[in-house]
C-alpha positions in Angstrom: -5.8 37.2 -20.2 -8.8 35.2 -20.2 -8.6 31.0 -19.4 -8.6 28.9 -22.2 -11.8 26.8 -22.6 -11.6 22.9 -21.7 -13.2 20.9 -23.9 -17.3 19.3 -22.8 -16.8 21.6 -20.3 -20.5 23.9 -19.3 -19.0 26.9 -18.8 -15.2 26.4 -21.0 -13.7 27.0 -17.4 -12.3 23.0 -17.6 -12.7 22.3 -13.8 -14.8 20.0 -12.1 -18.5 20.4 -12.3 -17.6 23.9 -14.1 -15.5 25.4 -12.4 -11.9 27.2 -12.5 -8.8 24.3 -11.8 -7.6 24.6 -8.4 -5.1 27.4 -8.3 -6.7 29.2 -11.1 -7.0 33.1 -10.6 -9.8 34.1 -9.3 -12.2 36.8 -10.8 -10.4 40.2 -11.4 -7.2 38.3 -12.1 -5.9 37.6 -8.7 -4.8 34.1 -7.0 -8.1 33.1 -4.9 -7.0 33.3 -0.9 -6.3 30.5 1.8 -8.8 28.7 3.2 -8.8 30.3 7.0 -7.9 28.1 9.8 -11.1 27.6 10.5 -12.0 25.5 7.3 -11.3 22.2 6.7 -11.5 20.1 3.9 -13.8 16.8 4.7 -12.0 13.8 3.9 -13.7 10.4 2.5 -14.7 8.5 4.8 -12.4 5.5 5.7 -12.8 2.1 4.1 -14.4 -0.8 6.2 -11.8 -3.2 7.6 -12.4 -6.5 5.1 -13.7 -9.2 7.2 -11.3 -12.3 7.4 -12.2 -15.2 5.0 -13.3 -18.5 6.8 -10.0 -20.5 7.9 -7.2 -17.3 8.6 -6.2 -16.7 12.2 -6.7 -13.9 13.3 -4.3 -13.7 15.8 -2.2 -14.9 13.0 0.8 -11.7 11.4 -0.1 -9.8 8.6 2.7 -10.8 6.7 4.4 -14.3 6.2 7.1 -13.7 3.4 9.1 -11.7 2.4 10.8 -12.7 -1.0 13.2 -10.6 -2.8 14.8 -11.7 -6.4 17.9 -11.2 -7.7 19.5 -11.7 -11.2 20.7 -14.6 -9.6 19.2 -15.9 -6.5 16.1 -15.9 -4.3 15.8 -14.6 -0.5 12.9 -15.4 1.3 12.4 -14.1 4.6 9.8 -16.2 7.1 8.8 -14.4 10.0 8.8 -16.6 13.1 6.0 -16.2 16.1 7.7 -16.5 19.1 6.4 -15.5 22.9 9.1 -13.6 23.9 10.1 -11.8 20.5 8.5 -10.7 17.2 11.2 -10.1 15.1 13.0 -13.7 14.8 12.4 -14.2 10.9 14.3 -17.3 9.3 16.7 -16.3 6.0 16.6 -18.7 2.9 18.9 -18.4 -0.1 18.3 -19.9 -3.2 19.4 -20.1 -6.3 17.1 -19.4 -9.2 18.4 -21.2 -12.2 18.3 -24.7 -9.8 16.1 -23.8 -6.8 12.2 -24.3 -6.5 10.5 -21.2 -4.7 6.9 -23.2 -4.3 8.8 -25.8 -2.2 10.9 -23.8 -0.9 8.3 -22.0 0.8 6.2 -25.0 1.4 9.0 -26.4 2.8 10.0 -23.1 4.7 6.5 -23.1 6.6 6.7 -26.2 8.1 10.2 -26.0 9.6 9.3 -22.2 10.9 5.7 -24.4 12.7 8.3 -27.1 14.3 10.6 -24.6 15.4 10.3 -24.0 19.0 12.3 -20.6 20.4 11.6 -20.6 24.0 
């Protein structure tokens, strides 16, 4: 049974650049042999790290807040930088119907900055 031609493929095989699809049987009806241990598929180049915007502290933690929403509440986790441990955070449980999430985040940030943990 021959491969079904894909629309627009130059040779009707339908793979990239007109070649067969990955995993398609090779000529003769047998599957293509796997790549040997000496052959490696080149990986795409890793993107360069983006430059930090002006005014952003490079030593600041990459995550400020984690917000979890439920049907009735917001849970805000604010990470606090300390000299002795990096696993300290504040948890705010806010009622969704009466609370103001934006204002609560601002006040929680101010509270975390004033909080001194020694």
